[in-house]
Steps between C-alpha positions, in 0.01 A plus 500: 500500500614783708185697419290205605684459827438852599184526714315823483357605837118507507389862508150640493492772224170623649641648816200627691681722745712652216174558291319659797799727573533591142125598492524705815807690367336559155356824400116516482344556163410858437295650218426847363221593274522793246228649289323812388250672720176303524662188329410282801841469653366541850233241454740251346772566774242442772377167346858388458574581859207302623564201279876476574470597869724806447478843648314751294675837490343813352515875588142537616504172679813575684371850611167347613683227708734749672202714589299210645815377694565862620866482409725808493450522120129439541448786740690737263276386214178543704602845605577608141178351374291665777653838383393427145853445374637208290756252642847593375662255251806479733287381786316238279836370372635463852191304604517273201875428558422431876240250398744320269747477780242346745546144636182394332631595167836335571320163518195525275622741229299777352297616200570870441303724266477881446875541527676682332261790558409761236578773752864602471506751786715275716684272248491469126369188334856363421607559855181322635576209275862484612383527864269200482749286312775564751301374791593187677167347400490629141225386273560156322213503261377813299143494378415774235133550424450627133179670393416719204431862582156519349364191673651614830349845474153339429539277805605781733220733381251212554585466871237614755525519876250436779528816723387312806717192491776624259474184296587537130296359214586447135278592214401145445344497847296823491429583143156372389604493135799265560296269734214483243747416225646231714163364575402489123834322425423240777148455367629428154750244642208336681291486180788331316513232778130391459614164360636394841309290752184646670661486835785723378254737338313537830821572685602759244155663517521507885846657486375749236210597735743557786729700286214703360377608844845549642611794274167674547535501875856613473430770243221637740774558752756660262313830448703651783834427344721803415804552286816629658667796339820307417296249308367758249617417150711806461653450844570123417671598169705764689620240764594245244689783300705595808575129563637463142708827535652416834496130552506333145862556401684417830271205565539350142884542539494312840276220357720463200814449714328255732524126445221400280448171690363702798301757304128430436300719270122448520199634312334757711174502294383170662384451856767490785369151589617363180815702455747280700436133604648416834513199731443486866806564725674196625557612851187474716437518867263269695371540856400250763365536856530188694829389654430122471383513150744761367761286332253227408268734328763702328674202374218399267371855414555635148770261412777645272531180304363140525655310801656831612411608859561815700777439758643650814755761470841502671342749746250251631259676735739797569402832355748604228432871556575485872806286445639754257440764757700303764222314691387143507124521499267211417240570234120478534290291262263779412806686336609202289597561147649295213765617263693323227357157609588539876316597806595790721332588840509861599467634853268808449298692257781751469749223433262348238466838325876550480544153361224545250643830387843350432609163630851502346692675791370236741580194280836588346811338654641501765141464622383302695766566755423494869583831656798516732439702812801624713477636854803704604537592867780641715589761761436863421740667250633168388404571129175304468344762276793507275525122473121480426528772222803303346323168508180648361688673223708191397199261495231754393303459827309735721616634844 
């Protein structure tokens, strides 16, 4: 009877505020892709970053980005490259670590590849592995691409480059023997399907005609392709041998000690498109332009679930970025954005860029808190500056 008399208070186990706070405090998912030279780790990492809306981090990509943005590191790299020198491994490592510590990565996470590096002029491979695993945003999921040496050497030696555009082509794209063999196999498949309906046969013939003319046109433009020196068969075998001598043992020991639940080993002999199946990222951003139609349009756009509508956030029309910086500024509808099912209205393009890179600092408690502004006045030498500095230090404000 005592148990029946006790009334349990009604509680909502799905606390929305607690769930949102937990997500904002959580670490973003980070991945790292390993593999032998030419195994397709860069292609796979780029596709994973695009699919999961993560930041793609790779040595050449980081160098190019710094040069384009004319950063301090970028100017150093450009100077060295203009002198015909290579970029030191120490400088490349610093740029990669700087990218990992950026606000954008702190929110979206990253997909890293090409690290650890085969060059040990700055750090050995075990030291590089230890460095990346001691980061604040260390990799959560490890992807190891496995590929037999013979097939990998054949793939690398079959690569050709367009000297004008720099685009790379595989043997299956430029070699007439391979394309003719595929065409014959396709013709045999079409002959086996003659028992199908006439309409389907006509469609197959039409497709066959298009694919027959397509390779001829492409092959005609492939005569200018060249083979890079590093793609020669003997050089490819040498690169793979260096990888096995330097990288294989420490990397295998590291992968063996890692939790197998977060280790993915894939077959590198297949296309990168089919290596790893992913789904679209849950978080998405939506933009709207008209003040009157902002909330009404957004409330019915890309619903998360049936009967679930986008809602106003606790910030209302106030810009979260400006509020975090100590000012109450109303947002503009052209800078509206949705995040985690709620609507936020930013005040400027710069504020929108900051919010898009990493919204967490602007949404975590104690925000939203209206800024408190204090004006201290008094006669000369009354201690106004001292009091202002003490108040600012105690309440983390600005003088």
